[in-house]
C-alpha positions in Angstrom: -0.2 -0.2 -0.1 1.2 3.7 -0.9 1.5 6.3 1.9 -1.2 8.0 -0.6 -3.0 5.5 0.0 -2.3 4.7 3.5 -3.3 7.9 4.4 -6.9 7.9 2.8 -7.6 5.0 4.2 -10.6 4.7 6.6 -10.0 4.6 10.1 -10.8 1.8 12.6 -13.4 1.5 14.1 -11.3 1.5 17.2 -9.3 4.1 16.6 -13.1 6.3 16.5 -13.9 4.9 20.1 -12.3 8.0 21.8 -14.7 9.5 20.1 -17.8 8.3 20.7 -19.2 12.0 22.8 -18.0 14.1 19.9 -19.7 11.4 17.4 -22.9 11.0 20.2 -23.2 15.2 20.0 -23.0 15.4 16.1 -25.7 12.6 16.2 -27.9 14.5 17.9 -27.4 18.4 16.0 -28.7 16.4 12.8 -30.9 14.7 14.9 -32.8 17.7 16.4 -31.8 19.5 12.8 -34.2 16.7 10.6 -36.9 17.1 13.7 -37.2 20.9 14.2 -38.7 21.2 9.9 -41.5 18.9 11.2 -42.3 20.8 14.9 -44.4 23.6 14.1 -43.4 26.8 16.3 -45.1 25.8 19.3 -43.4 23.1 20.2 -39.7 25.1 19.7 -39.7 23.9 23.4 -38.8 20.0 22.5 -35.7 20.9 20.1 -34.6 23.0 23.5 -35.2 20.8 26.5 -33.4 17.9 23.7 -30.7 20.3 23.1 -30.0 20.6 26.8 -30.3 16.7 27.4 -27.7 15.5 24.1 -25.3 17.9 26.4 -25.7 16.7 30.2 -25.9 13.0 27.6 -22.4 13.7 26.2 -21.4 15.2 30.0 -21.9 11.5 31.1 -20.3 9.7 28.7 -17.0 11.6 29.1 -17.5 11.3 33.2 -18.3 7.5 32.4 -14.8 7.6 30.0 -17.0 5.8 27.8 -14.3 5.0 25.0 -11.3 7.4 26.9 -8.9 4.1 25.8 -4.9 4.6 26.8 -5.2 8.2 26.3 -3.1 7.6 23.1 -3.5 9.9 20.0 -5.9 8.2 17.1 -6.4 9.5 13.6 -2.5 9.6 12.6 -2.4 12.0 15.8 -4.8 14.2 15.1 -6.8 13.3 18.8 -6.2 13.6 22.1 -8.1 12.1 24.4 -6.3 13.1 27.1 -7.1 14.0 31.5 -7.1 17.6 30.4 -9.4 16.8 27.4 -11.7 14.7 29.3 -12.1 17.8 32.4 -12.0 20.7 29.9 -14.7 19.3 27.9 -17.2 18.3 30.8 -16.6 21.5 31.9 -17.8 22.8 28.7 -21.2 20.7 28.0 -22.1 21.8 31.6 -21.7 25.4 31.2 -23.5 25.1 27.9 -25.8 23.3 29.0 -26.2 26.1 31.3 -26.5 28.7 29.0 -29.0 26.8 27.4 -31.4 27.3 30.0 -30.6 31.0 29.8 -31.4 31.1 26.3 -35.5 29.8 26.2 -36.8 32.6 28.1 -35.2 35.6 27.0 -35.2 34.9 22.6 -38.9 32.8 23.2 -39.8 36.3 24.6 -38.7 38.8 22.1 -39.6 36.0 19.4 -36.2 35.1 18.4 -36.2 31.6 19.0 -36.0 29.1 15.9 -34.8 25.6 16.1 -31.2 26.3 14.7 -30.7 28.4 17.7 -30.0 24.9 19.5 -28.2 23.2 16.4 -26.2 26.2 16.0 -24.9 25.7 19.5 -24.6 21.9 20.0 -22.0 22.6 16.5 -20.2 25.8 18.9 -20.4 23.1 21.6 -18.6 20.2 18.8 -15.9 23.0 17.4 -14.6 24.0 21.0 -14.7 19.5 22.0 -12.2 19.5 18.8 -9.8 22.1 19.5 -9.3 21.0 22.8 -8.7 17.4 21.5 -6.5 19.1 18.8 -3.3 17.1 18.2 -2.3 18.7 14.7 -2.7 22.2 13.1 -5.3 21.1 11.1 -7.5 19.8 13.8 -7.0 23.4 16.0 -7.9 25.3 12.7 -11.0 22.9 11.8 -12.3 23.2 15.7 -11.4 26.6 15.6 -13.5 27.2 12.9 -16.3 25.3 14.0 -16.3 27.4 16.2 -16.3 30.9 15.2 -18.3 29.9 12.3 -21.6 29.2 14.7 -20.9 31.8 17.1 -21.0 34.6 14.1 -24.2 33.1 13.4 -25.8 33.3 16.6 -24.4 36.7 17.3 -26.8 38.0 14.3 -29.8 35.9 15.6 -32.0 39.4 15.7 -31.2 40.4 12.6 -34.0 43.6 12.9 -31.3 45.2 15.3 -29.2 47.6 13.9 -26.7 47.0 17.1 -26.8 43.0 16.9 -26.1 43.0 13.0 -22.6 46.1 13.4 -22.0 43.3 16.5 -22.3 40.0 14.4 -20.0 42.1 11.2 -17.8 43.4 13.2 -17.5 39.4 14.6 -16.8 38.2 11.7 -14.2 41.0 10.3 -11.9 40.7 13.0 -12.6 36.9 13.5 -11.3 36.7 10.2 -8.5 38.2 10.5 -7.5 36.8 13.6 -7.8 33.7 11.8 -5.9 34.8 9.4 -2.9 36.0 11.5 -3.2 32.1 12.9 -3.0 30.4 9.7 -0.1 32.6 8.7 1.6 31.4 11.6 1.2 28.3 11.4 2.4 27.7 7.8 5.3 29.4 8.7 5.6 26.6 11.4 5.0 24.1 9.1 7.7 25.3 6.8 10.4 25.3 9.1 9.8 21.9 11.0 7.9 20.3 8.0 5.2 19.0 10.3 1.7 19.6 10.8 1.8 17.5 13.6 2.1 18.9 17.1 4.2 16.2 18.7 6.3 16.0 15.5 6.6 19.9 15.6 7.7 19.4 19.4 10.2 16.9 18.7 11.7 19.1 15.5 12.1 22.6 17.0 15.5 22.3 18.9 16.6 21.4 15.3 15.7 23.1 12.7 17.7 24.8 9.8 15.6 28.3 10.1 14.5 29.2 13.6 14.0 32.2 12.9 11.1 31.5 10.7 9.6 29.3 13.3 9.6 32.1 16.4 8.0 34.5 13.8 5.3 31.5 12.9 4.7 31.1 16.6 5.0 34.8 17.3 1.5 34.9 14.2 -0.1 32.1 15.9 0.2 34.3 19.5 -1.2 36.7 17.7 -4.1 34.9 16.6 -4.8 33.6 19.8 -4.7 36.8 21.3 -7.2 38.0 18.4 -9.4 35.2 20.3 -9.3 35.0 23.4 -9.9 39.0 23.5 -6.6 40.4 25.3 -5.0 43.7 24.5 -4.4 45.2 22.7 -6.5 42.8 20.8 -9.4 43.5 22.2 -11.2 46.0 20.1 -14.2 43.6 18.9 -14.9 42.3 22.7 -17.2 44.8 23.8 -18.7 46.0 20.9 -19.4 42.5 20.1 -20.5 41.9 23.5 -22.7 44.8 24.0 -24.7 44.3 20.9 -25.7 40.1 20.5 -28.9 39.5 22.8 -27.7 38.8 26.5 -28.1 35.4 26.2 -26.1 34.9 23.0 -23.4 36.9 25.1 -23.8 34.7 27.5 -22.9 31.9 25.8 -19.7 33.1 23.8 -18.7 35.1 26.5 -18.0 31.6 28.7 -17.1 27.8 27.5 -15.3 29.4 24.6 -12.6 29.9 27.1 -12.5 26.6 28.3 -11.2 26.1 24.3 -9.5 28.7 24.1 -7.2 27.9 26.9 -6.7 24.3 25.6 -5.6 26.0 22.2 -2.9 27.8 23.9 -1.4 24.9 25.3 -2.2 21.9 22.5 0.0 25.1 20.4 2.2 26.6 22.8 2.3 24.5 26.2 3.2 21.4 23.8 4.0 22.2 20.2 6.6 25.2 20.8 7.6 24.0 24.2 11.0 24.1 23.3 10.5 27.2 22.5 8.7 28.4 26.2 11.8 30.5 27.0 10.6 33.4 24.0 6.7 32.7 23.7 6.7 33.1 27.5 7.5 37.0 27.9 5.0 38.2 24.9 2.4 36.1 27.4 3.4 38.3 30.3 3.1 41.1 28.6 0.0 40.8 26.6 -1.3 39.4 30.6 0.1 42.9 31.8 -1.4 44.8 29.1 -4.9 43.5 29.3 -5.2 43.4 33.6 -4.2 47.8 32.8 -6.7 48.1 29.8 -9.5 45.8 30.9 -9.3 47.7 34.7 -8.9 50.8 33.7 -11.5 51.6 31.4 -14.2 48.8 32.7 -14.0 51.8 35.4 -15.7 54.1 33.1 -18.5 52.1 32.3 -22.5 53.1 33.3 -23.3 49.9 31.2 -23.4 46.6 32.8 -22.6 44.5 29.7 -19.9 46.7 28.6 -18.5 46.3 32.2 -18.8 43.4 31.7 -16.5 42.8 28.1 -13.6 45.5 29.7 -14.0 43.1 33.0 -13.6 39.9 30.4 -10.3 41.2 28.5 -8.9 41.7 32.7 -10.1 38.4 33.3 -8.2 37.1 30.4 -4.8 39.0 31.8 -5.1 37.3 34.6 -5.1 33.3 32.9 -2.2 34.3 30.8 -0.6 35.2 34.0 -0.6 31.5 34.8 0.1 30.6 31.6 3.2 33.1 31.6 4.3 31.1 34.7 4.8 28.2 32.9 5.0 24.5 34.2 2.2 22.5 35.3 1.5 24.5 38.3 0.9 26.7 35.4 -1.0 25.2 33.4 -3.3 23.7 36.0 -4.0 27.1 38.3 -5.0 29.0 34.5 -7.1 25.6 33.6 -8.6 26.3 37.0 -9.2 30.1 36.3 -10.7 29.6 32.8 -13.4 26.8 34.2 -14.2 29.2 37.1 -14.5 32.6 35.2 -16.3 30.4 32.8 -19.4 29.7 35.9 -19.0 33.2 36.9 -19.8 34.5 33.2 -22.2 32.6 32.8 -24.2 34.3 36.1 -22.9 38.0 35.8 -25.2 37.7 32.4 -27.5 34.9 34.1 -29.0 38.1 35.8 -29.3 40.3 33.1 -30.9 38.0 31.3 -33.3 37.3 34.5 -34.5 41.5 35.3 -34.9 41.8 31.1 -38.0 41.9 29.6 -39.6 42.4 26.0 -38.2 46.5 25.7 -36.3 46.2 28.5 -32.8 45.4 28.5 -31.7 46.0 32.4 -27.9 45.9 31.2 -27.6 49.7 32.5 -25.6 49.4 36.1 -28.1 51.8 37.7 -30.8 49.3 37.0 -29.9 47.8 40.0 -30.7 50.5 42.3 -32.7 49.7 45.1 -33.0 45.6 44.2 -32.7 44.5 47.2 -35.5 46.7 48.6 -37.8 45.0 45.9 -36.0 41.2 45.9 -33.4 40.3 48.6 -33.0 37.2 47.1 -32.0 38.2 43.9 -29.6 40.8 45.1 -27.8 38.4 47.7 -27.2 36.5 44.0 -26.2 39.4 42.4 -24.1 39.8 45.4 -22.6 36.1 45.6 -21.8 36.7 41.7 -20.1 40.1 42.0 -17.9 39.2 45.0 -16.6 36.0 43.4 -15.5 38.6 40.0 -14.0 40.6 42.7 -12.3 38.0 44.1 -13.1 38.6 47.7 -12.7 35.1 49.8 -14.2 32.9 50.2 -16.0 33.2 46.5 -14.4 30.8 44.1 -12.8 34.0 41.6 -10.3 34.4 45.2 -9.0 31.0 44.9 -8.7 31.3 40.6 -6.4 34.6 41.2 -4.6 33.2 44.3 -3.3 30.1 42.3 -2.5 31.9 38.9 -0.5 34.9 41.6 1.0 31.9 43.1 2.0 30.3 39.4 3.6 33.5 38.4 5.8 34.7 41.4 6.8 29.9 41.1 7.8 30.7 37.2 9.7 33.9 38.3 7.3 36.1 36.8 7.3 38.3 40.3 6.8 42.2 38.4 3.8 40.2 37.0 2.5 39.2 39.8 2.3 42.8 41.4 0.8 44.4 38.4 -2.1 41.3 39.2 -2.1 42.5 42.1 -2.4 45.6 42.1 -5.3 45.6 39.2 -6.6 43.1 41.4 -7.4 45.5 43.5 -8.5 48.4 40.9 -10.9 46.1 39.4 -12.5 45.0 42.5 -14.4 48.8 43.0 -16.3 48.1 39.8 -18.0 45.4 41.0 -18.7 46.2 44.6 -19.8 49.8 42.5 -22.6 47.4 41.5 -23.0 45.8 44.9 -23.4 49.5 46.6 -26.5 50.9 44.1 -28.7 47.7 44.8 -28.2 48.0 48.8 -27.3 51.4 49.3 -29.0 53.7 46.6 -32.9 54.5 45.5 -34.6 52.9 42.0 -34.4 55.8 39.0 -37.9 55.7 37.7 -39.9 52.3 37.3 -39.1 49.5 39.8 -37.1 46.9 37.9 -38.3 43.2 39.0 -36.9 40.4 38.4 -38.8 38.1 36.1 -41.3 35.6 37.4 -39.7 32.3 36.1 -38.6 29.4 38.7 -37.1 28.0 36.8 -34.7 31.0 35.8 -34.5 32.2 39.1 -33.9 28.6 40.3 -31.0 27.8 37.4 -29.1 31.5 38.3 -29.4 30.6 42.0 -28.1 27.5 41.8 -25.1 29.2 39.2 -24.9 31.8 42.1 -24.3 29.4 45.2 -22.0 26.9 43.2 -19.6 30.4 42.9 -19.9 30.4 46.8 -19.8 26.1 47.5 -16.9 26.1 44.9 -15.4 28.7 47.1 -15.3 26.7 50.2 -15.4 23.3 48.6 -12.3 24.1 46.1 -9.6 21.3 46.5 -11.6 18.9 44.3 -11.8 21.1 41.2 -8.1 22.1 41.5 -7.5 18.4 42.0 -8.2 17.5 38.4 -6.7 20.7 36.7 -3.7 19.1 38.8 -4.2 15.8 37.5 -4.7 17.0 34.0 -0.9 17.9 34.3 0.8 15.7 36.5 
């Protein structure tokens, strides 16, 4: 058999076993796509419920270790199923299911819910899962584009809104630019090493004939990664997209995809370009410092809660990079812990806007929260949990996440970066505490804002918000899983 024939040969069934969760998800997505054709508009809840169930089933398959095998790469080393992949995929599926629960009442009330919303979200999750398990540059790009194209369509779901259309256009154009940078960097890495396989690139990197070409490729890949993360100075798209997209869509694209982006950094830089760590770690450190400064300073000036959370996302990306810049198993585990914690916090932060919003009213200004405690102490208490966790106040989950990445930066010899992180963590706490202050000490302006009378939504938001306190008190198991992924 020639080399070409071997390359084109169908994979053995045993090679597909590690992909059972992905195959189950793609099967569910196509089945729901077909089912939706036969459903009336009044029956769309069926598609929605089945999509949530599909994600929970996939998470169950991952927890049960179905098809996990011995962790060896399959499909010509293009797909990896290791502990890191399983933990991140479980978190991705659970957080995406949570996001779907927030999507339904908001979009349904505004007549925006179509069957394709759930299906697009399932395909976006599939893209994240492929990205998390990528063992080659081809698989990285395939997963990234599947996630990105689904996200562009979701942001544009409200076609009659000029704000949403503008956000989708910016997202698409700047996303294409980021993909171009990443792809160009990958082509240079391929030119220098002669391989698309990350393990081969890692082996070949120390002895390549053109080290400058390889390093230039890595620099372009870092620029592409920073664009996708929304790290400063590549953050321009993020506030407009977060503000313009329907709130539950912002909730989705602002939470679970951060886990996939973290995996992309670990696969491309922490594994494939590991021999060049001395060159790329300082670059990540500079991006981390810039993101902390730009995100926190501009967030201080925001009166719109969605834009404030968008700029705070940039600062949280800075914290995530802080652990990655520290490097080593400790740094990666700390950043993974931060990524999962932030995804849960972002879900709850945008979830409260969904809870308070109603048709014709978005509840996305900070002044909309004035006097909330007097009208609904329970909701105000839950918002306090979310903001305190985002601010990094103990014993909430956000505190332990910040502590872990700061310690990783210190142990990685990045003292100056850890000091920048501490200073801007204190500055960043101000704008989160401002939301708590207006809820408890200010009088409402205009018509009082009351939470939506939806028991399921209130329950989901309550579980999400209280989870930040419970996981903050019992944070050890989650950290132990993250450390196990890099043991």
